[in-house]
N, C-alpha and C positions, 0 to 999 in steps of 0.2 A: 504494500500500500504506500502511496505517496502523500506527502504533505508539503505545504509551502514553508520554506525555511527563511526567516527574516534576515538572518546574517548572510546567507548565500544569495538571497534574492532570486530563488528559483525553486521549483518543485524537486524534492529529494526523497529518496527511499527512507522509510522509517525503520530504525533498528530498535530492538528491545521494546517493541510495541505492546501496549496493554490496553484493554478495553476498560473504560471508566464510565461513570454516570455523573453528570454535572449536577450542581445544586438544584437546578430547575427540573431535573429528571430526564434531560435529553442525553442520548448516548454519545460518546466521543472516543477518540483514540489518542493516546499520548505516548511519546517515545523520544528517541534521540536521532538527530540528523546523521546520516551515514557518512557525510563528508567532513563536517566541521565539529560535530559533537554537541551542537546546541539543542536544547529541548524544543521539540516541535509538537503541534497539537492540531488535530483535525476533528471537526464537529461532524457527527453523522454516524450511522451504523457501520461497524467494521466487518 
C-alpha cells in the first residue's frame, strides 16, 4: 500500500504498516516511509 510522504513529497510504499481506528471511528493505516523513514498515514480501509 502507498501513502503520501510529506518529507519526500511523493507517494511511497508503507513499511511496518498497521491498521488503526481514529478517534472518530474511521479506519486508517499508519506506518513508516520506505525511503526516508518518516511516519506516514493514510485514511481509509486497508
